[in-house]
All heavy atoms as TSV, in Angstrom:
chain	resi	resn	atom	element	x	y	z
A	1	MET	N	N	17.237	-5.146	-3.340
A	1	MET	CA	C	16.964	-3.790	-2.928
A	1	MET	C	C	15.458	-3.612	-2.765
A	1	MET	O	O	14.681	-4.055	-3.602
A	1	MET	CB	C	17.500	-2.821	-3.978
A	1	MET	CG	C	17.257	-1.392	-3.608
A	1	MET	SD	S	18.397	-0.284	-4.433
A	1	MET	CE	C	17.403	0.328	-5.736
A	2	ALA	N	N	15.052	-3.001	-1.699
A	2	ALA	CA	C	13.616	-2.818	-1.412
A	2	ALA	C	C	13.099	-1.552	-2.086
A	2	ALA	O	O	13.804	-0.555	-2.227
A	2	ALA	CB	C	13.402	-2.731	0.090
A	3	THR	N	N	11.851	-1.617	-2.511
A	3	THR	CA	C	11.160	-0.469	-3.095
A	3	THR	C	C	10.105	-0.020	-2.103
A	3	THR	O	O	9.301	-0.823	-1.617
A	3	THR	CB	C	10.490	-0.886	-4.423
A	3	THR	OG1	O	11.474	-1.330	-5.334
A	3	THR	CG2	C	9.744	0.274	-5.006
A	4	ASP	N	N	10.108	1.274	-1.796
A	4	ASP	CA	C	9.100	1.843	-0.905
A	4	ASP	C	C	7.848	2.178	-1.714
A	4	ASP	O	O	7.935	2.738	-2.805
A	4	ASP	CB	C	9.610	3.122	-0.262
A	4	ASP	CG	C	10.734	2.874	0.730
A	4	ASP	OD1	O	10.900	1.712	1.152
A	4	ASP	OD2	O	11.425	3.836	1.071
A	5	VAL	N	N	6.698	1.829	-1.145
A	5	VAL	CA	C	5.405	2.230	-1.720
A	5	VAL	C	C	4.874	3.318	-0.805
A	5	VAL	O	O	4.704	3.095	0.398
A	5	VAL	CB	C	4.427	1.035	-1.787
A	5	VAL	CG1	C	3.089	1.477	-2.342
A	5	VAL	CG2	C	5.017	-0.100	-2.612
A	6	ARG	N	N	4.642	4.503	-1.360
A	6	ARG	CA	C	4.250	5.659	-0.558
A	6	ARG	C	C	2.885	6.187	-0.972
A	6	ARG	O	O	2.462	6.001	-2.104
A	6	ARG	CB	C	5.301	6.750	-0.679
A	6	ARG	CG	C	6.648	6.280	-0.144
A	6	ARG	CD	C	7.629	7.403	0.069
A	6	ARG	NE	N	8.854	6.909	0.694
A	6	ARG	CZ	C	9.043	6.851	2.007
A	6	ARG	NH1	N	8.101	7.217	2.837
A	6	ARG	NH2	N	10.177	6.390	2.483
A	7	ALA	N	N	2.226	6.835	-0.025
A	7	ALA	CA	C	0.902	7.418	-0.264
A	7	ALA	C	C	1.026	8.587	-1.238
A	7	ALA	O	O	1.957	9.382	-1.186
A	7	ALA	CB	C	0.294	7.893	1.048
A	8	GLU	N	N	0.073	8.668	-2.163
A	8	GLU	CA	C	0.058	9.741	-3.136
A	8	GLU	C	C	-0.776	10.939	-2.675
A	8	GLU	O	O	-0.666	12.017	-3.252
A	8	GLU	CB	C	-0.475	9.235	-4.463
A	8	GLU	CG	C	0.451	8.212	-5.095
A	8	GLU	CD	C	-0.043	7.759	-6.465
A	8	GLU	OE1	O	-0.976	8.356	-7.020
A	8	GLU	OE2	O	0.532	6.794	-6.974
A	9	MET	N	N	-1.611	10.720	-1.646
A	9	MET	CA	C	-2.480	11.802	-1.175
A	9	MET	C	C	-2.910	11.521	0.251
A	9	MET	O	O	-2.717	10.411	0.754
A	9	MET	CB	C	-3.716	11.907	-2.055
A	9	MET	CG	C	-4.631	10.672	-1.971
A	9	MET	SD	S	-6.046	10.679	-3.051
A	9	MET	CE	C	-5.288	10.086	-4.550
A	10	VAL	N	N	-3.500	12.506	0.888
A	10	VAL	CA	C	-4.066	12.307	2.217
A	10	VAL	C	C	-5.266	11.380	2.060
A	10	VAL	O	O	-6.143	11.622	1.226
A	10	VAL	CB	C	-4.495	13.640	2.853
A	10	VAL	CG1	C	-5.192	13.391	4.185
A	10	VAL	CG2	C	-3.279	14.546	3.038
A	11	SER	N	N	-5.284	10.301	2.837
A	11	SER	CA	C	-6.375	9.343	2.728
A	11	SER	C	C	-6.398	8.470	3.979
A	11	SER	O	O	-5.504	8.529	4.819
A	11	SER	CB	C	-6.197	8.458	1.471
A	11	SER	OG	O	-4.923	7.874	1.445
A	12	THR	N	N	-7.445	7.661	4.088
A	12	THR	CA	C	-7.612	6.729	5.207
A	12	THR	C	C	-7.493	5.319	4.663
A	12	THR	O	O	-8.069	4.987	3.616
A	12	THR	CB	C	-8.988	6.919	5.858
A	12	THR	OG1	O	-9.107	8.285	6.296
A	12	THR	CG2	C	-9.158	6.002	7.044
A	13	VAL	N	N	-6.729	4.479	5.358
A	13	VAL	CA	C	-6.585	3.084	4.929
A	13	VAL	C	C	-7.919	2.359	5.162
A	13	VAL	O	O	-8.398	2.289	6.287
A	13	VAL	CB	C	-5.432	2.391	5.668
A	13	VAL	CG1	C	-5.331	0.922	5.254
A	13	VAL	CG2	C	-4.110	3.121	5.422
A	14	PHE	N	N	-8.479	1.849	4.084
A	14	PHE	CA	C	-9.785	1.192	4.116
A	14	PHE	C	C	-9.637	-0.331	4.250
A	14	PHE	O	O	-10.397	-0.984	4.938
A	14	PHE	CB	C	-10.558	1.533	2.841
A	14	PHE	CG	C	-11.927	0.938	2.752
A	14	PHE	CD1	C	-12.977	1.435	3.491
A	14	PHE	CD2	C	-12.169	-0.144	1.907
A	14	PHE	CE1	C	-14.244	0.881	3.397
A	14	PHE	CE2	C	-13.418	-0.713	1.801
A	14	PHE	CZ	C	-14.462	-0.198	2.562
A	15	GLU	N	N	-8.618	-0.882	3.560
A	15	GLU	CA	C	-8.407	-2.336	3.570
A	15	GLU	C	C	-6.931	-2.631	3.313
A	15	GLU	O	O	-6.316	-1.997	2.462
A	15	GLU	CB	C	-9.261	-2.991	2.478
A	15	GLU	CG	C	-9.115	-4.489	2.369
A	15	GLU	CD	C	-9.957	-5.099	1.227
A	15	GLU	OE1	O	-10.489	-4.351	0.409
A	15	GLU	OE2	O	-10.019	-6.324	1.193
A	16	VAL	N	N	-6.383	-3.584	4.032
A	16	VAL	CA	C	-5.020	-4.076	3.782
A	16	VAL	C	C	-5.167	-5.448	3.142
A	16	VAL	O	O	-5.761	-6.357	3.722
A	16	VAL	CB	C	-4.202	-4.149	5.090
A	16	VAL	CG1	C	-2.823	-4.743	4.808
A	16	VAL	CG2	C	-4.088	-2.782	5.736
A	17	VAL	N	N	-4.646	-5.580	1.922
A	17	VAL	CA	C	-4.867	-6.792	1.123
A	17	VAL	C	C	-3.721	-7.792	1.278
A	17	VAL	O	O	-3.934	-8.993	1.244
A	17	VAL	CB	C	-5.078	-6.421	-0.360
A	17	VAL	CG1	C	-5.283	-7.668	-1.216
A	17	VAL	CG2	C	-6.264	-5.464	-0.504
A	18	VAL	N	N	-2.488	-7.314	1.453
A	18	VAL	CA	C	-1.317	-8.194	1.499
A	18	VAL	C	C	-0.718	-8.238	2.905
A	18	VAL	O	O	-1.007	-7.398	3.742
A	18	VAL	CB	C	-0.248	-7.735	0.486
A	18	VAL	CG1	C	-0.756	-7.839	-0.926
A	18	VAL	CG2	C	0.250	-6.331	0.798
A	19	SER	N	N	0.132	-9.217	3.095
A	19	SER	CA	C	0.876	-9.389	4.352
A	19	SER	C	C	2.332	-9.556	4.024
A	19	SER	O	O	2.699	-9.978	2.919
A	19	SER	CB	C	0.402	-10.638	5.090
A	19	SER	OG	O	-0.965	-10.560	5.417
A	20	PRO	N	N	3.225	-9.272	4.974
A	20	PRO	CA	C	4.650	-9.524	4.728
A	20	PRO	C	C	4.875	-10.978	4.303
A	20	PRO	O	O	4.269	-11.891	4.857
A	20	PRO	CB	C	5.300	-9.224	6.083
A	20	PRO	CG	C	4.383	-8.218	6.712
A	20	PRO	CD	C	3.004	-8.659	6.278
A	21	GLY	N	N	5.719	-11.148	3.295
A	21	GLY	CA	C	6.005	-12.487	2.779
A	21	GLY	C	C	5.195	-12.839	1.535
A	21	GLY	O	O	5.543	-13.782	0.836
A	22	ASP	N	N	4.108	-12.110	1.282
A	22	ASP	CA	C	3.307	-12.372	0.081
A	22	ASP	C	C	4.085	-11.992	-1.169
A	22	ASP	O	O	4.779	-10.967	-1.189
A	22	ASP	CB	C	1.994	-11.581	0.104
A	22	ASP	CG	C	1.005	-12.069	1.132
A	22	ASP	OD1	O	1.248	-13.134	1.753
A	22	ASP	OD2	O	-0.026	-11.404	1.318
A	23	HIS	N	N	3.948	-12.774	-2.233
A	23	HIS	CA	C	4.538	-12.421	-3.524
A	23	HIS	C	C	3.517	-11.597	-4.303
A	23	HIS	O	O	2.340	-11.930	-4.319
A	23	HIS	CB	C	4.896	-13.692	-4.320
A	23	HIS	CG	C	5.521	-13.352	-5.641
A	23	HIS	ND1	N	6.826	-12.939	-5.743
A	23	HIS	CD2	C	5.002	-13.338	-6.895
A	23	HIS	CE1	C	7.080	-12.695	-7.035
A	23	HIS	NE2	N	6.003	-12.933	-7.731
A	24	VAL	N	N	3.986	-10.514	-4.926
A	24	VAL	CA	C	3.101	-9.667	-5.719
A	24	VAL	C	C	3.682	-9.467	-7.106
A	24	VAL	O	O	4.885	-9.564	-7.315
A	24	VAL	CB	C	2.873	-8.288	-5.055
A	24	VAL	CG1	C	2.104	-8.426	-3.759
A	24	VAL	CG2	C	4.194	-7.563	-4.816
A	25	GLU	N	N	2.803	-9.203	-8.039
A	25	GLU	CA	C	3.146	-8.886	-9.412
A	25	GLU	C	C	2.688	-7.467	-9.709
A	25	GLU	O	O	1.806	-6.944	-9.017
A	25	GLU	CB	C	2.448	-9.866	-10.377
A	25	GLU	CG	C	2.952	-11.298	-10.286
A	25	GLU	CD	C	4.386	-11.461	-10.764
A	25	GLU	OE1	O	4.820	-10.702	-11.633
A	25	GLU	OE2	O	5.065	-12.364	-10.232
A	26	PRO	N	N	3.242	-6.837	-10.739
A	26	PRO	CA	C	2.781	-5.488	-11.075
A	26	PRO	C	C	1.270	-5.468	-11.293
A	26	PRO	O	O	0.717	-6.334	-11.947
A	26	PRO	CB	C	3.517	-5.175	-12.382
A	26	PRO	CG	C	4.740	-6.030	-12.312
A	26	PRO	CD	C	4.299	-7.279	-11.607
A	27	GLY	N	N	0.619	-4.474	-10.695
A	27	GLY	CA	C	-0.830	-4.353	-10.803
A	27	GLY	C	C	-1.602	-4.993	-9.680
A	27	GLY	O	O	-2.805	-4.764	-9.549
A	28	ASP	N	N	-0.933	-5.786	-8.834
A	28	ASP	CA	C	-1.625	-6.375	-7.675
A	28	ASP	C	C	-1.934	-5.290	-6.662
A	28	ASP	O	O	-1.119	-4.384	-6.421
A	28	ASP	CB	C	-0.762	-7.444	-7.018
A	28	ASP	CG	C	-0.651	-8.732	-7.824
A	28	ASP	OD1	O	-1.365	-8.861	-8.842
A	28	ASP	OD2	O	0.146	-9.603	-7.420
A	29	THR	N	N	-3.093	-5.388	-6.026
A	29	THR	CA	C	-3.494	-4.429	-5.003
A	29	THR	C	C	-2.786	-4.757	-3.691
A	29	THR	O	O	-2.817	-5.893	-3.234
A	29	THR	CB	C	-5.025	-4.455	-4.807
A	29	THR	OG1	O	-5.650	-4.111	-6.029
A	29	THR	CG2	C	-5.461	-3.477	-3.714
A	30	LEU	N	N	-2.167	-3.728	-3.093
A	30	LEU	CA	C	-1.514	-3.889	-1.802
A	30	LEU	C	C	-2.449	-3.471	-0.678
A	30	LEU	O	O	-2.640	-4.204	0.266
A	30	LEU	CB	C	-0.245	-3.042	-1.747
A	30	LEU	CG	C	0.795	-3.289	-2.852
A	30	LEU	CD1	C	1.913	-2.275	-2.773
A	30	LEU	CD2	C	1.330	-4.705	-2.743
A	31	VAL	N	N	-2.998	-2.282	-0.799
A	31	VAL	CA	C	-3.981	-1.759	0.149
A	31	VAL	C	C	-5.001	-0.953	-0.629
A	31	VAL	O	O	-4.782	-0.590	-1.782
A	31	VAL	CB	C	-3.352	-0.864	1.253
A	31	VAL	CG1	C	-2.318	-1.596	2.061
A	31	VAL	CG2	C	-2.764	0.395	0.677
A	32	VAL	N	N	-6.136	-0.685	0.016
A	32	VAL	CA	C	-7.150	0.190	-0.557
A	32	VAL	C	C	-7.289	1.366	0.400
A	32	VAL	O	O	-7.435	1.163	1.604
A	32	VAL	CB	C	-8.500	-0.529	-0.737
A	32	VAL	CG1	C	-9.557	0.410	-1.290
A	32	VAL	CG2	C	-8.335	-1.761	-1.628
A	33	VAL	N	N	-7.208	2.586	-0.148
A	33	VAL	CA	C	-7.379	3.776	0.661
A	33	VAL	C	C	-8.679	4.470	0.270
A	33	VAL	O	O	-9.209	4.244	-0.818
A	33	VAL	CB	C	-6.188	4.751	0.547
A	33	VAL	CG1	C	-4.913	4.105	1.079
A	33	VAL	CG2	C	-5.977	5.215	-0.891
A	34	GLU	N	N	-9.182	5.293	1.173
A	34	GLU	CA	C	-10.408	6.047	0.900
A	34	GLU	C	C	-10.095	7.523	0.994
A	34	GLU	O	O	-9.449	7.977	1.955
A	34	GLU	CB	C	-11.488	5.667	1.914
A	34	GLU	CG	C	-12.856	6.304	1.660
A	34	GLU	CD	C	-13.010	7.662	2.321
A	34	GLU	OE1	O	-12.425	7.888	3.383
A	34	GLU	OE2	O	-13.693	8.500	1.725
A	35	SER	N	N	-10.500	8.259	-0.002
A	35	SER	CA	C	-10.329	9.707	-0.013
A	35	SER	C	C	-11.511	10.321	-0.760
A	35	SER	O	O	-11.866	9.857	-1.843
A	35	SER	CB	C	-9.016	10.075	-0.721
A	35	SER	OG	O	-8.829	11.472	-0.691
A	36	MET	N	N	-12.118	11.297	-0.151
A	36	MET	CA	C	-13.287	11.974	-0.752
A	36	MET	C	C	-14.378	10.977	-1.151
A	36	MET	O	O	-14.942	11.065	-2.236
A	36	MET	CB	C	-12.841	12.843	-1.935
A	36	MET	CG	C	-11.905	13.948	-1.523
A	36	MET	SD	S	-11.426	15.033	-2.853
A	36	MET	CE	C	-10.308	13.980	-3.760
A	37	LYS	N	N	-14.607	10.007	-0.286
A	37	LYS	CA	C	-15.644	8.977	-0.474
A	37	LYS	C	C	-15.398	8.066	-1.667
A	37	LYS	O	O	-16.282	7.406	-2.150
A	37	LYS	CB	C	-17.032	9.621	-0.570
A	37	LYS	CG	C	-17.393	10.374	0.703
A	37	LYS	CD	C	-18.811	10.886	0.638
A	37	LYS	CE	C	-19.109	11.658	1.900
A	37	LYS	NZ	N	-20.460	12.165	1.937
A	38	MET	N	N	-14.143	8.009	-2.122
A	38	MET	CA	C	-13.765	7.102	-3.216
A	38	MET	C	C	-12.765	6.086	-2.682
A	38	MET	O	O	-11.865	6.456	-1.937
A	38	MET	CB	C	-13.140	7.873	-4.384
A	38	MET	CG	C	-14.102	8.780	-5.097
A	38	MET	SD	S	-13.417	9.737	-6.473
A	38	MET	CE	C	-11.841	9.097	-6.762
A	39	GLU	N	N	-12.943	4.824	-3.059
A	39	GLU	CA	C	-11.961	3.782	-2.710
A	39	GLU	C	C	-10.934	3.690	-3.817
A	39	GLU	O	O	-11.278	3.549	-4.985
A	39	GLU	CB	C	-12.682	2.458	-2.509
A	39	GLU	CG	C	-13.600	2.453	-1.310
A	39	GLU	CD	C	-14.352	1.153	-1.152
A	39	GLU	OE1	O	-13.974	0.144	-1.785
A	39	GLU	OE2	O	-15.350	1.163	-0.392
A	40	ILE	N	N	-9.664	3.799	-3.441
A	40	ILE	CA	C	-8.582	3.846	-4.414
A	40	ILE	C	C	-7.579	2.748	-4.101
A	40	ILE	O	O	-6.977	2.751	-3.001
A	40	ILE	CB	C	-7.873	5.225	-4.378
A	40	ILE	CG1	C	-8.907	6.346	-4.593
A	40	ILE	CG2	C	-6.746	5.286	-5.398
A	40	ILE	CD1	C	-8.456	7.698	-4.105
A	41	PRO	N	N	-7.367	1.808	-5.017
A	41	PRO	CA	C	-6.362	0.767	-4.752
A	41	PRO	C	C	-4.938	1.318	-4.900
A	41	PRO	O	O	-4.682	2.149	-5.791
A	41	PRO	CB	C	-6.650	-0.295	-5.816
A	41	PRO	CG	C	-7.307	0.467	-6.939
A	41	PRO	CD	C	-8.035	1.610	-6.289
A	42	VAL	N	N	-4.042	0.873	-4.029
A	42	VAL	CA	C	-2.617	1.178	-4.153
A	42	VAL	C	C	-1.996	-0.078	-4.716
A	42	VAL	O	O	-2.080	-1.148	-4.098
A	42	VAL	CB	C	-2.012	1.557	-2.792
A	42	VAL	CG1	C	-0.516	1.784	-2.930
A	42	VAL	CG2	C	-2.698	2.800	-2.212
A	43	LEU	N	N	-1.387	0.024	-5.893
A	43	LEU	CA	C	-0.935	-1.132	-6.638
A	43	LEU	C	C	0.580	-1.316	-6.579
A	43	LEU	O	O	1.335	-0.341	-6.461
A	43	LEU	CB	C	-1.349	-0.990	-8.103
A	43	LEU	CG	C	-2.831	-0.714	-8.368
A	43	LEU	CD1	C	-3.050	-0.503	-9.855
A	43	LEU	CD2	C	-3.700	-1.824	-7.837
A	44	ALA	N	N	1.015	-2.566	-6.678
A	44	ALA	CA	C	2.433	-2.871	-6.815
A	44	ALA	C	C	2.872	-2.424	-8.204
A	44	ALA	O	O	2.154	-2.638	-9.192
A	44	ALA	CB	C	2.682	-4.366	-6.632
A	45	GLU	N	N	4.049	-1.837	-8.287
A	45	GLU	CA	C	4.559	-1.389	-9.583
A	45	GLU	C	C	5.607	-2.333	-10.143
A	45	GLU	O	O	5.984	-2.219	-11.309
A	45	GLU	CB	C	5.127	0.023	-9.459
A	45	GLU	CG	C	4.039	1.043	-9.165
A	45	GLU	CD	C	4.567	2.464	-9.149
A	45	GLU	OE1	O	5.759	2.672	-9.465
A	45	GLU	OE2	O	3.779	3.359	-8.821
A	46	GLU	N	N	6.082	-3.259	-9.312
A	46	GLU	CA	C	7.064	-4.247	-9.768
A	46	GLU	C	C	6.850	-5.548	-9.041
A	46	GLU	O	O	6.220	-5.576	-7.973
A	46	GLU	CB	C	8.473	-3.726	-9.553
A	46	GLU	CG	C	8.805	-3.434	-8.112
A	46	GLU	CD	C	10.188	-2.824	-7.965
A	46	GLU	OE1	O	10.445	-1.784	-8.556
A	46	GLU	OE2	O	11.003	-3.432	-7.229
A	47	PRO	N	N	7.355	-6.654	-9.589
A	47	PRO	CA	C	7.204	-7.932	-8.889
A	47	PRO	C	C	8.133	-8.015	-7.699
A	47	PRO	O	O	9.163	-7.336	-7.649
A	47	PRO	CB	C	7.583	-8.979	-9.963
A	47	PRO	CG	C	8.539	-8.237	-10.835
A	47	PRO	CD	C	8.059	-6.799	-10.848
A	48	GLY	N	N	7.758	-8.821	-6.719
A	48	GLY	CA	C	8.621	-9.023	-5.570
A	48	GLY	C	C	7.861	-9.610	-4.398
A	48	GLY	O	O	6.725	-10.058	-4.534
A	49	THR	N	N	8.513	-9.582	-3.263
A	49	THR	CA	C	7.939	-10.095	-2.033
A	49	THR	C	C	7.700	-8.911	-1.086
A	49	THR	O	O	8.586	-8.060	-0.927
A	49	THR	CB	C	8.899	-11.095	-1.368
A	49	THR	OG1	O	9.133	-12.172	-2.291
A	49	THR	CG2	C	8.297	-11.655	-0.089
A	50	VAL	N	N	6.519	-8.886	-0.488
A	50	VAL	CA	C	6.200	-7.805	0.445
A	50	VAL	C	C	7.108	-7.965	1.674
A	50	VAL	O	O	7.107	-8.998	2.321
A	50	VAL	CB	C	4.709	-7.864	0.868
A	50	VAL	CG1	C	4.409	-6.797	1.909
A	50	VAL	CG2	C	3.813	-7.719	-0.362
A	51	GLY	N	N	7.898	-6.922	1.929
A	51	GLY	CA	C	8.799	-6.944	3.075
A	51	GLY	C	C	8.131	-6.453	4.340
A	51	GLY	O	O	8.311	-6.992	5.428
A	52	SER	N	N	7.337	-5.398	4.190
A	52	SER	CA	C	6.611	-4.849	5.349
A	52	SER	C	C	5.354	-4.164	4.879
A	52	SER	O	O	5.276	-3.678	3.759
A	52	SER	CB	C	7.476	-3.860	6.124
A	52	SER	OG	O	7.702	-2.691	5.350
A	53	VAL	N	N	4.366	-4.176	5.750
A	53	VAL	CA	C	3.149	-3.389	5.562
A	53	VAL	C	C	3.140	-2.430	6.749
A	53	VAL	O	O	3.067	-2.850	7.889
A	53	VAL	CB	C	1.889	-4.263	5.536
A	53	VAL	CG1	C	0.633	-3.389	5.403
A	53	VAL	CG2	C	1.970	-5.273	4.384
A	54	ASP	N	N	3.230	-1.145	6.454
A	54	ASP	CA	C	3.451	-0.143	7.503
A	54	ASP	C	C	2.202	0.644	7.882
A	54	ASP	O	O	2.300	1.668	8.544
A	54	ASP	CB	C	4.562	0.811	7.046
A	54	ASP	CG	C	5.857	0.058	6.833
A	54	ASP	OD1	O	6.520	-0.266	7.815
A	54	ASP	OD2	O	6.181	-0.266	5.664
A	55	VAL	N	N	1.034	0.144	7.443
A	55	VAL	CA	C	-0.243	0.786	7.782
A	55	VAL	C	C	-1.224	-0.268	8.246
A	55	VAL	O	O	-1.040	-1.459	8.002
A	55	VAL	CB	C	-0.830	1.557	6.586
A	55	VAL	CG1	C	0.070	2.702	6.175
A	55	VAL	CG2	C	-1.071	0.628	5.402
A	56	ALA	N	N	-2.285	0.186	8.899
A	56	ALA	CA	C	-3.361	-0.681	9.345
A	56	ALA	C	C	-4.688	-0.008	8.971
A	56	ALA	O	O	-4.737	1.207	8.739
A	56	ALA	CB	C	-3.295	-0.909	10.843
A	57	VAL	N	N	-5.750	-0.800	8.923
A	57	VAL	CA	C	-7.066	-0.262	8.624
A	57	VAL	C	C	-7.390	0.872	9.610
A	57	VAL	O	O	-7.172	0.727	10.817
A	57	VAL	CB	C	-8.146	-1.375	8.688
A	57	VAL	CG1	C	-9.537	-0.792	8.563
A	57	VAL	CG2	C	-7.880	-2.413	7.593
A	58	GLY	N	N	-7.841	1.977	9.059
A	58	GLY	CA	C	-8.199	3.133	9.866
A	58	GLY	C	C	-7.109	4.181	9.997
A	58	GLY	O	O	-7.372	5.312	10.411
A	59	ASP	N	N	-5.877	3.816	9.632
A	59	ASP	CA	C	-4.782	4.798	9.680
A	59	ASP	C	C	-5.019	5.920	8.673
A	59	ASP	O	O	-5.500	5.660	7.560
A	59	ASP	CB	C	-3.434	4.149	9.351
A	59	ASP	CG	C	-2.889	3.276	10.463
A	59	ASP	OD1	O	-3.507	3.235	11.551
A	59	ASP	OD2	O	-1.868	2.625	10.221
A	60	VAL	N	N	-4.656	7.127	9.037
A	60	VAL	CA	C	-4.690	8.261	8.113
A	60	VAL	C	C	-3.263	8.466	7.628
A	60	VAL	O	O	-2.338	8.572	8.449
A	60	VAL	CB	C	-5.219	9.536	8.799
A	60	VAL	CG1	C	-5.113	10.735	7.849
A	60	VAL	CG2	C	-6.658	9.332	9.247
A	61	VAL	N	N	-3.081	8.456	6.301
A	61	VAL	CA	C	-1.766	8.677	5.718
A	61	VAL	C	C	-1.770	10.008	4.978
A	61	VAL	O	O	-2.778	10.442	4.460
A	61	VAL	CB	C	-1.355	7.525	4.766
A	61	VAL	CG1	C	-1.164	6.230	5.531
A	61	VAL	CG2	C	-2.370	7.319	3.658
A	62	LYS	N	N	-0.589	10.610	4.976
A	62	LYS	CA	C	-0.381	11.859	4.247
A	62	LYS	C	C	0.471	11.575	3.039
A	62	LYS	O	O	1.147	10.536	2.966
A	62	LYS	CB	C	0.299	12.878	5.155
A	62	LYS	CG	C	-0.499	13.244	6.372
A	62	LYS	CD	C	0.251	14.185	7.264
A	62	LYS	CE	C	-0.551	14.412	8.520
A	62	LYS	NZ	N	0.246	14.670	9.684
A	63	GLN	N	N	0.472	12.496	2.087
A	63	GLN	CA	C	1.278	12.318	0.900
A	63	GLN	C	C	2.725	12.048	1.283
A	63	GLN	O	O	3.301	12.748	2.112
A	63	GLN	CB	C	1.205	13.567	0.025
A	63	GLN	CG	C	1.954	13.432	-1.279
A	63	GLN	CD	C	1.799	14.643	-2.166
A	63	GLN	OE1	O	1.185	15.625	-1.792
A	63	GLN	NE2	N	2.360	14.567	-3.355
A	64	GLY	N	N	3.296	10.964	0.737
A	64	GLY	CA	C	4.657	10.597	1.001
A	64	GLY	C	C	4.862	9.614	2.140
A	64	GLY	O	O	5.961	9.092	2.314
A	65	ASP	N	N	3.824	9.350	2.926
A	65	ASP	CA	C	3.940	8.373	4.036
A	65	ASP	C	C	4.191	6.976	3.474
A	65	ASP	O	O	3.621	6.582	2.441
A	65	ASP	CB	C	2.694	8.353	4.904
A	65	ASP	CG	C	2.581	9.538	5.837
A	65	ASP	OD1	O	3.522	10.346	5.910
A	65	ASP	OD2	O	1.530	9.662	6.506
A	66	LEU	N	N	5.001	6.203	4.163
A	66	LEU	CA	C	5.321	4.830	3.768
A	66	LEU	C	C	4.110	3.923	3.991
A	66	LEU	O	O	3.550	3.897	5.090
A	66	LEU	CB	C	6.524	4.305	4.561
A	66	LEU	CG	C	7.033	2.933	4.187
A	66	LEU	CD1	C	7.533	2.894	2.758
A	66	LEU	CD2	C	8.131	2.512	5.140
A	67	ILE	N	N	3.729	3.194	2.964
A	67	ILE	CA	C	2.625	2.236	3.066
A	67	ILE	C	C	3.160	0.815	3.188
A	67	ILE	O	O	2.718	0.048	4.020
A	67	ILE	CB	C	1.690	2.361	1.845
A	67	ILE	CG1	C	0.942	3.700	1.916
A	67	ILE	CG2	C	0.707	1.199	1.763
A	67	ILE	CD1	C	0.030	3.969	0.728
A	68	ALA	N	N	4.128	0.483	2.350
A	68	ALA	CA	C	4.692	-0.883	2.341
A	68	ALA	C	C	6.052	-0.862	1.644
A	68	ALA	O	O	6.400	0.111	0.978
A	68	ALA	CB	C	3.746	-1.841	1.613
A	69	THR	N	N	6.779	-1.966	1.795
A	69	THR	CA	C	8.004	-2.154	1.031
A	69	THR	C	C	7.919	-3.462	0.275
A	69	THR	O	O	7.300	-4.430	0.746
A	69	THR	CB	C	9.266	-2.171	1.924
A	69	THR	OG1	O	9.139	-3.215	2.887
A	69	THR	CG2	C	9.465	-0.843	2.630
A	70	ILE	N	N	8.529	-3.469	-0.897
A	70	ILE	CA	C	8.584	-4.680	-1.729
A	70	ILE	C	C	10.030	-4.954	-2.037
A	70	ILE	O	O	10.762	-4.082	-2.511
A	70	ILE	CB	C	7.773	-4.496	-3.035
A	70	ILE	CG1	C	6.315	-4.214	-2.713
A	70	ILE	CG2	C	7.899	-5.753	-3.920
A	70	ILE	CD1	C	5.476	-3.890	-3.945
A	71	ALA	N	N	10.469	-6.198	-1.747
A	71	ALA	CA	C	11.873	-6.572	-1.998
A	71	ALA	C	C	11.965	-7.454	-3.223
A	71	ALA	O	O	11.038	-8.125	-3.587
A	71	ALA	CB	C	12.419	-7.288	-0.785
């Protein structure tokens, strides 16, 4: 079963760290977003394989937007 990773706030994607197929562990950084001049890492909450990365550098995400999925 896939787990959706969603944006917690309005922000701009600053860096995409993972790619589909990458294995992640809890606490691994998936992407880094920028909000109010602060860089905020979006972390994996469970182990698994990245199924999709649904954002690119420069994208603006709103609260609840899909960032990635982990299977």
